[in-house]
C-alpha positions in Angstrom: 0.0 0.0 0.0 1.0 3.6 -0.6 0.6 5.4 2.7 0.7 9.0 3.8 1.6 9.7 7.4 -0.1 12.8 9.0 1.7 13.9 12.1 5.3 12.9 12.5 5.8 12.7 16.2 6.9 9.7 18.2 3.9 7.6 17.0 4.2 8.8 13.4 7.8 7.7 13.3 6.9 4.3 14.7 4.1 4.0 12.1 6.7 4.7 9.4 9.0 2.0 10.6 6.2 -0.5 11.2 4.6 0.1 7.7 7.9 -0.3 5.9 8.6 -3.5 7.8 5.2 -4.8 6.7 6.0 -4.1 3.0 4.3 -0.8 2.5 5.5 2.4 0.9 5.5 5.8 2.7 4.9 8.2 -0.2 4.5 11.4 1.9 4.8 12.8 5.4 2.6 15.8 6.3 3.3 17.6 9.6 1.6 21.0 9.1 -0.9 22.8 6.8 1.8 23.7 4.3 2.7 20.0 3.8 -0.8 19.2 2.7 -0.4 21.6 -0.2 3.1 20.7 -1.0 2.3 16.9 -1.1 -1.2 17.2 -2.6 -0.2 15.1 -5.6 1.2 12.3 -3.6 -1.7 12.4 -1.1 -4.2 12.2 -4.0 -2.6 9.0 -5.2 -2.3 7.3 -1.8 -4.2 4.3 -0.6 -4.7 5.6 2.9 -3.7 8.4 5.2 -2.8 7.5 8.8 -3.3 10.5 11.1 -1.7 10.9 14.5 -1.5 14.7 14.5 -3.0 17.3 16.9 -6.5 17.7 18.3 -7.0 21.1 16.6 -6.1 19.6 13.2 -8.2 16.5 13.4 -11.5 17.7 11.9 -9.7 19.6 9.1 -7.6 16.5 8.2 -10.7 14.4 8.1 -12.5 16.8 5.8 -9.4 17.0 3.5 -9.4 13.2 3.1 -13.1 13.1 2.5 -12.7 15.8 -0.3 -9.9 13.7 -1.9 -11.8 10.4 -1.4 -8.8 9.0 0.5 -9.4 6.4 3.2 -8.3 7.7 6.6 -7.1 5.9 9.8 -7.1 8.4 12.7 -5.8 8.0 16.2 -5.7 11.7 17.0 -8.0 12.3 20.0 -9.5 15.5 21.5 -12.4 15.8 19.0 -14.7 13.3 20.6 -17.6 15.8 20.9 -17.9 15.9 17.1 -17.7 12.2 16.5 -21.4 11.8 15.8 -21.3 14.5 13.1 -18.2 13.0 11.5 -19.7 9.5 11.5 -22.8 10.8 9.7 -20.7 12.8 7.3 -18.6 9.8 6.5 -21.6 7.6 5.8 -23.5 10.2 3.8 -20.5 10.9 1.6 -19.7 7.2 1.3 -16.2 7.7 2.6 -13.8 5.4 4.6 -12.8 6.3 8.1 -11.3 4.1 10.8 -11.2 5.8 14.2 -9.9 4.5 17.5 -9.1 6.5 20.7 -6.4 3.8 21.2 -5.0 1.4 18.6 -3.4 -1.0 21.1 -4.9 -4.5 20.8 -4.6 -4.9 24.6 -6.5 -1.7 25.3 -9.4 -2.8 23.1 -9.6 -6.1 25.0 -9.5 -4.0 28.1 -12.6 -2.1 26.8 -14.4 -5.4 26.7 -13.3 -6.3 30.3 -14.6 -2.9 31.4 -18.0 -3.5 29.8 -18.3 -6.9 31.4 -17.4 -5.7 34.9 -19.8 -2.7 34.7 -22.5 -5.2 33.8 -21.7 -7.3 36.9 -21.9 -4.1 39.0 -25.2 -3.0 37.6 -27.2 -4.5 40.5 -24.7 -3.7 43.3 -25.3 0.0 44.4 -22.9 -0.4 47.3 -20.0 0.0 44.9 -18.9 3.4 43.7 -16.6 3.8 40.7 -14.0 6.2 39.3 -11.3 6.2 36.6 -7.7 7.3 36.7 -5.5 7.9 33.7 -1.8 8.8 33.6 0.1 9.9 30.5 3.4 11.6 29.5 3.6 15.4 30.0 3.5 16.1 26.2 -0.1 14.8 25.9 -2.3 17.8 25.3 -5.9 16.5 25.8 -7.3 15.4 29.1 -8.9 13.2 29.8 -7.5 10.8 27.3 -9.7 9.4 24.5 -9.2 6.0 26.1 -10.5 7.2 29.4 -13.5 8.8 27.8 -14.4 5.5 26.0 -14.1 3.6 29.3 -16.3 6.1 31.1 -18.9 6.2 28.4 -19.2 2.4 28.3 -19.7 2.5 32.1 -22.4 5.2 31.9 -24.3 3.2 29.3 -24.5 0.3 31.7 -24.9 1.9 35.2 -28.2 3.8 35.6 -26.7 5.7 38.5 -24.2 7.6 36.3 -25.3 10.3 33.9 -22.1 11.9 32.7 -18.3 12.0 33.3 -16.3 14.8 34.8 -12.6 15.6 34.8 -12.6 17.2 38.2 -13.3 16.2 41.8 -17.0 15.7 42.4 -19.3 14.6 45.2 -22.3 14.2 42.8 -23.2 10.5 42.7 -24.6 10.9 39.2 -21.2 12.0 37.8 -18.3 9.6 37.0 -15.0 11.1 37.9 -11.9 10.8 35.7 -8.7 11.7 37.4 -6.0 12.8 34.9 -2.3 13.0 35.7 0.7 13.9 33.5 4.1 12.5 34.4 7.4 12.1 32.6 8.1 8.8 30.9 4.6 7.4 31.3 3.3 6.1 27.9 -0.2 5.4 29.1 -1.9 3.9 32.2 -5.6 3.5 32.7 -7.4 2.2 35.8 -11.1 1.6 36.6 -11.7 1.4 40.3 -14.8 0.1 42.0 -14.9 0.5 45.8 -17.3 -0.1 48.7 -16.9 0.1 52.5 -15.6 -3.5 52.5 -13.3 -3.9 49.5 -12.0 -2.5 46.2 -11.8 -4.0 42.7 -9.4 -2.5 40.1 -8.8 -3.4 36.5 -5.8 -1.8 34.8 -4.0 -1.5 31.5 -0.4 -0.3 31.3 1.3 0.4 28.0 4.9 -0.7 28.0 5.7 0.6 24.5 4.2 2.9 21.9 4.9 0.2 19.3 1.6 -1.4 20.0 -0.2 1.7 18.9 1.7 1.8 15.6 1.1 -1.9 14.9 -2.6 -1.5 15.5 -2.8 1.6 13.2 -1.1 -0.1 10.3 -3.2 -3.2 10.8 -6.3 -1.0 10.6 -5.0 0.6 7.4 -4.6 -2.8 5.8 -8.0 -3.9 7.0 -9.7 -0.7 5.7 -8.7 -1.3 2.1 -11.7 -1.5 -0.2 -14.2 -0.8 2.6 -16.6 2.1 2.9 -18.0 3.5 6.1 -17.1 4.5 9.7 -15.2 1.7 11.5 -13.7 1.1 14.9 -11.4 -1.5 16.4 -14.3 -3.7 17.4 -15.1 -4.1 13.7 -11.6 -5.2 12.8 -11.2 -7.4 15.8 -14.7 -8.8 15.5 -15.4 -8.1 19.2 -19.0 -8.4 20.2 -20.7 -6.6 23.0 -19.7 -7.8 26.4 
């Protein structure tokens, strides 16, 4: 496949290495608005764009790919409030978009464990729940897209929770997400249930960014010749827990 990489930070460089190792060609790298114009010819001929850029660029990059009829794999987070509009736009325009807040295979299995546990907790009001996420200091958005996904899946299951917050709260209808930024932390997510008697914690800890790159390139390979809005559960054929 002929691939364009949008966003050439640490993940972008790992995607480059991973894609080449899997036999693909990187025909352009775009890291700012000017690069999109400079490499327009190459982008227009590409099989897919893989975007791990910045939150404030995400929607513009999606629209660019839709205009050019280029399939897009996007791991950029921080635009979740617009996801329903983008999904509708993608379907209406018959475009190809693969979005994941986290491309790690392990994290996507963790999502399913989270759904299963929240289902078990549905009839146990003595347990409260909160989330904690820790990332490197260069991560701009908070909470992480992964934490938001975990929280939204819990809210869908537990009738006691109506929305998530990213600040301390005593409101029982709000699901608290605690965000921390520390040096040399790739990504750590915890879901903690607690009662007066005990505590249950499920946790995912990323050891390497390579898992994100592998998942993104796998998604690009899987997206070939498909139309629609897709997520990791589609590629991994994971059903509802």
